[in-house]
C-alpha positions as a Markdown table, in Angstrom:
| # | Residue | x | y | z |
|---|---|---|---|---|
| 1 | Met | -34.9 | -4.5 | -2.4 |
| 2 | Ser | -36.3 | -7.0 | -4.7 |
| 3 | Leu | -38.6 | -9.8 | -3.4 |
| 4 | Arg | -35.8 | -12.6 | -4.3 |
| 5 | Ser | -33.3 | -10.5 | -2.1 |
| 6 | Leu | -35.9 | -10.3 | 0.9 |
| 7 | Ala | -36.4 | -14.1 | 0.6 |
| 8 | Leu | -32.8 | -14.8 | 0.6 |
| 9 | Ala | -32.1 | -12.5 | 3.6 |
| 10 | Ala | -34.9 | -14.2 | 5.5 |
| 11 | Ala | -33.5 | -17.6 | 4.6 |
| 12 | Leu | -30.1 | -16.7 | 5.9 |
| 13 | Ala | -31.2 | -14.9 | 9.2 |
| 14 | Pro | -31.4 | -18.1 | 11.4 |
| 15 | Ala | -28.0 | -19.2 | 10.0 |
| 16 | Leu | -26.3 | -16.0 | 11.1 |
| 17 | Leu | -27.7 | -16.1 | 14.5 |
| 18 | Ala | -26.3 | -19.7 | 15.2 |
| 19 | Val | -22.7 | -18.5 | 14.7 |
| 20 | Pro | -20.8 | -19.4 | 17.9 |
| 21 | Ala | -20.1 | -16.3 | 20.2 |
| 22 | Ala | -16.4 | -17.2 | 20.2 |
| 23 | Ser | -16.2 | -15.8 | 16.4 |
| 24 | Ala | -17.1 | -12.5 | 17.9 |
| 25 | Ala | -14.0 | -12.2 | 20.1 |
| 26 | Pro | -11.8 | -9.1 | 19.3 |
| 27 | Leu | -8.9 | -9.6 | 16.7 |
| 28 | Pro | -5.6 | -9.6 | 18.0 |
| 29 | Leu | -3.5 | -6.6 | 17.4 |
| 30 | Gly | -0.1 | -6.3 | 15.8 |
| 31 | Gly | 2.0 | -7.2 | 12.8 |
| 32 | Ala | 1.9 | -10.8 | 12.3 |
| 33 | Glu | -1.5 | -11.2 | 13.8 |
| 34 | Ala | -2.8 | -8.7 | 11.4 |
| 35 | Leu | -1.6 | -10.6 | 8.5 |
| 36 | Glu | -3.1 | -13.8 | 10.0 |
| 37 | Thr | -6.6 | -12.3 | 10.2 |
| 38 | Gly | -6.6 | -10.5 | 7.0 |
| 39 | Gly | -5.3 | -7.1 | 7.9 |
| 40 | Asp | -3.4 | -4.9 | 5.6 |
| 41 | His | 0.1 | -6.0 | 5.1 |
| 42 | Leu | 2.6 | -4.8 | 2.5 |
| 43 | Thr | 6.2 | -5.5 | 1.9 |
| 44 | Ile | 8.1 | -2.5 | 0.2 |
| 45 | Thr | 11.4 | -2.7 | -1.5 |
| 46 | Val | 13.2 | 0.2 | -3.0 |
| 47 | Ser | 16.3 | -0.4 | -5.2 |
| 48 | Gly | 18.5 | 1.7 | -7.4 |
| 49 | Ser | 18.8 | 4.4 | -4.9 |
| 50 | Gly | 22.4 | 5.0 | -4.9 |
| 51 | Gly | 23.0 | 3.3 | -1.5 |
| 52 | His | 19.7 | 3.9 | 0.0 |
| 53 | Asp | 18.1 | 0.7 | -0.9 |
| 54 | Arg | 15.7 | -0.5 | 1.6 |
| 55 | Thr | 13.0 | -3.2 | 2.5 |
| 56 | Tyr | 10.0 | -2.5 | 4.9 |
| 57 | Glu | 7.2 | -4.6 | 6.3 |
| 58 | Leu | 4.1 | -2.3 | 6.7 |
| 59 | Tyr | 1.2 | -3.2 | 8.7 |
| 60 | Cys | -2.1 | -1.2 | 8.7 |
| 61 | His | -5.1 | -1.3 | 10.9 |
| 62 | Pro | -3.4 | -1.1 | 13.3 |
| 63 | Ala | -0.1 | 0.6 | 12.0 |
| 64 | Gly | 3.1 | -1.4 | 12.8 |
| 65 | Gly | 6.0 | -3.3 | 11.1 |
| 66 | Thr | 9.5 | -2.3 | 10.3 |
| 67 | His | 8.5 | 0.7 | 8.4 |
| 68 | Pro | 10.1 | 4.0 | 10.1 |
| 69 | His | 6.7 | 5.9 | 10.0 |
| 70 | Pro | 4.0 | 3.2 | 9.8 |
| 71 | Gln | 1.1 | 5.4 | 10.8 |
| 72 | Gln | 1.9 | 8.2 | 8.2 |
| 73 | Ala | 2.4 | 5.5 | 5.5 |
| 74 | Cys | -0.9 | 3.9 | 6.3 |
| 75 | Asp | -2.5 | 7.6 | 6.5 |
| 76 | Gln | -1.3 | 8.1 | 2.9 |
| 77 | Leu | -2.7 | 4.9 | 1.6 |
| 78 | Asp | -6.0 | 5.4 | 3.3 |
| 79 | Thr | -6.3 | 8.9 | 1.8 |
| 80 | Gln | -5.8 | 7.5 | -1.6 |
| 81 | Thr | -8.0 | 4.5 | -1.3 |
| 82 | Lys | -11.5 | 5.0 | -3.0 |
| 83 | Trp | -14.3 | 2.3 | -3.4 |
| 84 | Gly | -13.8 | 0.8 | -7.1 |
| 85 | Lys | -10.3 | 2.3 | -7.6 |
| 86 | Asp | -7.1 | 0.4 | -7.5 |
| 87 | Val | -4.6 | 2.6 | -5.4 |
| 88 | Phe | -1.6 | 0.7 | -6.9 |
| 89 | Ala | -3.0 | 0.5 | -10.5 |
| 90 | Pro | 0.0 | 1.3 | -13.0 |
| 91 | Val | 0.0 | 4.3 | -15.3 |
| 92 | Pro | -2.3 | 3.5 | -18.3 |
| 93 | Glu | -0.4 | 2.5 | -21.3 |
| 94 | Asp | -2.1 | 5.2 | -23.6 |
| 95 | Ala | -1.2 | 8.1 | -20.9 |
| 96 | Asn | 0.3 | 11.2 | -22.4 |
| 97 | Cys | 3.3 | 11.7 | -20.2 |
| 98 | Thr | 6.3 | 14.0 | -20.4 |
| 99 | Gln | 9.5 | 12.4 | -21.3 |
| 100 | Ile | 11.6 | 13.4 | -18.1 |
| 101 | Tyr | 13.8 | 10.8 | -16.7 |
| 102 | Gly | 13.5 | 10.9 | -12.7 |
| 103 | Gly | 16.4 | 8.5 | -12.1 |
| 104 | Asp | 17.1 | 4.7 | -11.6 |
| 105 | Glu | 15.1 | 4.4 | -8.4 |
| 106 | Gln | 12.4 | 1.5 | -8.4 |
| 107 | Ala | 10.2 | 0.1 | -5.9 |
| 108 | His | 8.0 | -3.0 | -5.6 |
| 109 | Val | 5.1 | -3.4 | -3.3 |
| 110 | Arg | 3.5 | -6.6 | -2.6 |
| 111 | Gly | 1.0 | -7.9 | 0.0 |
| 112 | Thr | -2.6 | -7.2 | 0.7 |
| 113 | Trp | -4.4 | -3.8 | 0.9 |
| 114 | Ala | -8.1 | -3.2 | 1.5 |
| 115 | Gly | -8.6 | -7.1 | 1.2 |
| 116 | Arg | -7.1 | -7.4 | -2.3 |
| 117 | Pro | -3.6 | -8.7 | -3.2 |
| 118 | Val | -0.9 | -6.4 | -4.3 |
| 119 | Asn | 1.9 | -6.7 | -6.6 |
| 120 | Ala | 2.8 | -3.3 | -8.0 |
| 121 | Asp | 6.0 | -1.9 | -9.7 |
| 122 | Phe | 7.0 | 1.6 | -9.5 |
| 123 | Asn | 9.7 | 3.6 | -11.4 |
| 124 | Lys | 10.5 | 7.1 | -12.6 |
| 125 | Arg | 10.9 | 6.7 | -16.2 |
| 126 | Asn | 8.7 | 9.6 | -17.1 |
| 127 | Gly | 6.4 | 12.4 | -15.7 |
| 128 | Cys | 3.5 | 10.2 | -15.1 |
| 129 | Glu | 5.6 | 7.5 | -13.2 |
| 130 | Met | 7.3 | 10.3 | -11.3 |
| 131 | Ala | 3.8 | 11.7 | -10.1 |
| 132 | Arg | 2.6 | 8.3 | -9.4 |
| 133 | Trp | 6.0 | 7.8 | -7.2 |
| 134 | Asp | 5.3 | 11.0 | -5.5 |
| 135 | Arg | 1.8 | 9.9 | -4.5 |
| 136 | Phe | 3.7 | 7.2 | -2.4 |
| 137 | Ser | 6.5 | 9.1 | -1.0 |
| 138 | Thr | 5.8 | 8.3 | 2.7 |
| 139 | Val | 5.1 | 4.7 | 1.8 |
| 140 | Phe | 8.6 | 4.6 | 0.2 |
| 141 | Ala | 10.0 | 6.1 | 3.5 |
| 142 | Gln | 11.5 | 9.3 | 1.8 |
| 143 | Ser | 10.4 | 12.8 | 1.1 |
| 144 | Lys | 9.1 | 13.6 | -2.4 |
| 145 | Gly | 11.6 | 12.7 | -5.1 |
| 146 | Ser | 15.0 | 10.9 | -4.5 |
| 147 | Pro | 16.8 | 10.7 | -1.3 |
| 148 | Lys | 19.0 | 13.8 | -1.2 |
| 149 | Lys | 22.7 | 13.2 | -1.4 |
| 150 | Thr | 25.0 | 14.8 | 1.2 |
| 151 | Ser | 27.8 | 16.8 | -0.1 |
| 152 | Ala | 30.3 | 13.8 | 0.6 |
| 153 | Glu | 28.1 | 11.7 | -1.5 |
| 154 | Ser | 28.0 | 13.8 | -4.4 |
| 155 | Gly | 31.8 | 14.4 | -4.5 |
| 156 | Arg | 31.6 | 17.9 | -3.1 |
| 157 | Ser | 33.3 | 19.2 | -0.2 |
């Protein structure tokens, strides 16, 4: 630690001790309260899914919201979150991707994750985008890939 850093820490120490005890109170738990206190909150909208369009609110730390499996979705995001890496980063423009089209399904995720704003779009226009989509399958509240059609939906009996 440099001499400058030590001097700054020594100068700030009395100010930190003067913080009122009320600020040390536990934070309230739950969806709206988590958003107000800076918790992780995402709105996930999936469209183009052939009648399976959906929008969910997902709160993490603690898990909650309208997502059907909030704890599993939060766990999936936690597993992918690494220091210095944007878990929601798009596929790089210069990525060498297979040209396999995965369907019309798209997702938009907005909110706050790990203290950072999120505004991310997902699609299945090529192999790289499909792999990125699959890393968020639980967040999008589905198993990997597109929702399976029933025999009635696919026109078969």
